[in-house]
C-alpha positions in Angstrom: -91.3 -85.9 -9.7 -93.3 -85.7 -6.5 -93.2 -82.8 -4.1 -91.7 -85.1 -1.4 -88.8 -86.1 -3.7 -88.3 -82.4 -4.7 -88.0 -81.5 -1.0 -85.5 -84.3 -0.3 -83.5 -83.3 -3.4 -83.5 -79.6 -2.3 -82.4 -80.6 1.2 -79.6 -82.7 -0.2 -78.4 -79.8 -2.4 -78.5 -77.4 0.6 -76.5 -79.8 2.8 -73.9 -80.3 0.1 -73.5 -76.5 -0.4 -73.2 -76.0 3.4 -70.5 -78.7 3.7 -68.6 -77.2 0.8 -68.7 -73.7 2.4 -67.6 -75.2 5.7 -64.7 -77.1 4.1 -63.6 -73.9 2.3 -63.7 -71.9 5.5 -61.7 -74.6 7.3 -59.1 -74.6 4.5 -58.8 -70.8 4.6 -58.3 -70.8 8.4 -55.5 -73.4 8.0 -53.7 -71.2 5.4 -53.6 -68.2 7.7 -50.3 -69.1 9.4 -48.7 -69.2 5.9 -49.9 -65.7 4.9 -52.6 -67.2 2.6 -50.1 -69.4 0.7 -50.5 -73.2 0.9 -47.8 -75.0 3.0 -44.8 -76.3 1.1 -41.4 -77.8 1.7 -39.9 -74.4 2.6 -42.1 -74.2 5.6 -40.7 -77.3 7.1 -37.9 -77.7 9.7 -35.8 -80.7 10.5 -36.5 -80.6 14.2 -33.2 -82.2 15.1 -31.9 -82.4 18.6 -29.5 -79.4 18.4 -29.4 -76.9 21.3 -30.6 -74.1 19.0 -34.0 -74.1 17.4 -34.8 -74.0 13.7 -36.9 -71.5 11.7 -38.9 -72.0 8.5 -38.5 -70.0 5.3 -41.6 -68.0 6.1 -40.0 -67.0 9.5 -36.7 -66.1 7.7 -38.6 -63.9 5.2 -40.4 -62.2 8.0 -37.1 -61.5 9.8 -35.6 -60.1 6.6 -38.6 -57.9 5.9 -38.9 -56.4 9.3 -35.2 -56.4 10.4 -36.0 -58.1 13.6 -33.0 -60.4 13.5 -29.4 -60.3 12.3 -28.7 -63.0 9.7 -25.2 -64.6 9.9 -23.7 -66.7 7.2 -21.9 -69.7 8.8 -20.0 -70.6 5.7 -16.4 -69.5 4.7 -16.1 -66.1 3.1 -15.4 -67.6 -0.3 -18.8 -69.2 -0.4 -20.5 -66.1 1.0 -18.9 -64.1 -1.8 -20.3 -66.4 -4.5 -23.9 -66.3 -3.1 -25.6 -65.4 0.1 -29.0 -64.5 1.5 -29.4 -60.7 0.9 -28.8 -58.9 4.2 -26.7 -61.6 5.7 -23.3 -60.9 7.3 -20.2 -62.9 6.7 -18.3 -64.0 9.8 -14.6 -64.7 9.8 -13.4 -68.2 10.6 -12.5 -69.4 14.1 -8.7 -69.7 14.2 -7.4 -73.2 13.8 -10.4 -74.8 12.2 -10.0 -77.1 9.2 -12.3 -76.8 6.1 -14.1 -79.9 7.1 -14.9 -78.6 10.6 -15.2 -74.9 9.7 -17.0 -72.7 12.2 -17.4 -68.9 12.4 -15.7 -67.1 15.2 -18.1 -66.2 18.0 -15.5 -63.8 19.4 -15.7 -61.7 16.2 -19.5 -61.7 16.5 -19.2 -60.4 20.1 -17.1 -57.5 18.8 -19.8 -56.3 16.4 -23.0 -57.5 18.2 -22.5 -56.9 22.0 -26.2 -57.4 22.8 -26.5 -61.1 23.9 -30.3 -60.9 23.6 -30.1 -59.8 19.9 -32.0 -62.3 17.8 -29.6 -64.1 15.5 -30.4 -66.4 12.5 -27.6 -68.6 11.2 -27.5 -70.6 8.0 -25.0 -72.7 6.0 -25.3 -75.0 3.0 -28.4 -76.8 3.9 -29.7 -80.0 5.4 -26.5 -82.0 5.7 -24.1 -79.1 6.5 -23.2 -78.8 10.2 -21.6 -75.4 10.1 -24.6 -73.4 11.4 -25.2 -75.9 14.2 -21.6 -75.8 15.3 -21.6 -72.0 15.1 -24.9 -71.8 17.1 -23.3 -74.0 19.8 -20.3 -71.6 20.0 -22.5 -68.5 20.1 -24.6 -70.1 22.9 -21.5 -70.9 24.9 -20.5 -67.2 24.3 -23.7 -66.2 26.1 -26.1 -65.4 23.2 -29.6 -66.4 24.2 -31.6 -65.9 21.0 -29.8 -68.0 18.3 -31.9 -69.9 15.7 -30.9 -71.7 12.5 -32.3 -71.7 9.0 -31.4 -75.3 8.2 -32.6 -75.3 4.6 -29.6 -73.0 4.1 -28.2 -70.8 1.4 -29.7 -72.6 -1.6 -33.3 -72.2 -0.4 -32.7 -68.9 1.4 -31.3 -67.0 -1.6 -34.2 -68.2 -3.7 -36.9 -67.2 -1.2 -35.3 -64.0 -0.1 -35.3 -62.4 -3.5 -39.0 -63.1 -4.0 -41.5 -60.3 -4.2 -42.0 -60.4 -0.5 -38.5 -59.1 0.2 -38.9 -55.4 0.6 -35.3 -54.2 1.0 -33.8 -52.5 -2.1 -30.2 -53.6 -1.7 -28.0 -56.2 -0.1 -26.1 -54.9 2.9 -22.6 -56.1 3.3 -21.7 -56.6 -0.3 -20.6 -54.2 -3.0 -23.4 -54.9 -5.6 -27.1 -53.9 -5.5 -29.5 -56.7 -5.6 -33.0 -56.0 -6.7 -36.0 -58.3 -6.2 -37.3 -59.8 -9.5 -40.9 -58.7 -9.2 
């Protein structure tokens, strides 16, 4: 092999290595918003046209870990009792609602959470359940200004909340202790 060919081959190898390093650095910078984990379905939101905004699973985990928001279960107490996101509070039903149009009572929330600027996160049974959206509308009408919804709901939330990232040692608002499986 001639010296000219060796130089060209060496240059090609150096360029390939540089592009691989650059691609790796770009991929790492894109993972930063997810705490180093690759994006997945739990990071998505529906982005529907509701008045209240949605949060991702990563944002729910962060709120549970740092206690920055109060998490409210927008489902009937019977469903909450079976399974709920650890740390979430059950809310009594609004008087006169049918099971099909169930909504939590914003007046009950106002009794226990008087601060209208308090961050609130609501959830229900997932993508096609409208309870958290109806509840968010009622809370907004009641004057709460920081209401968001976790639209993936209890099925995804319970699974993600008990992951190793959840730091709390017990589930407030229920009689049993719930430890993360780490």
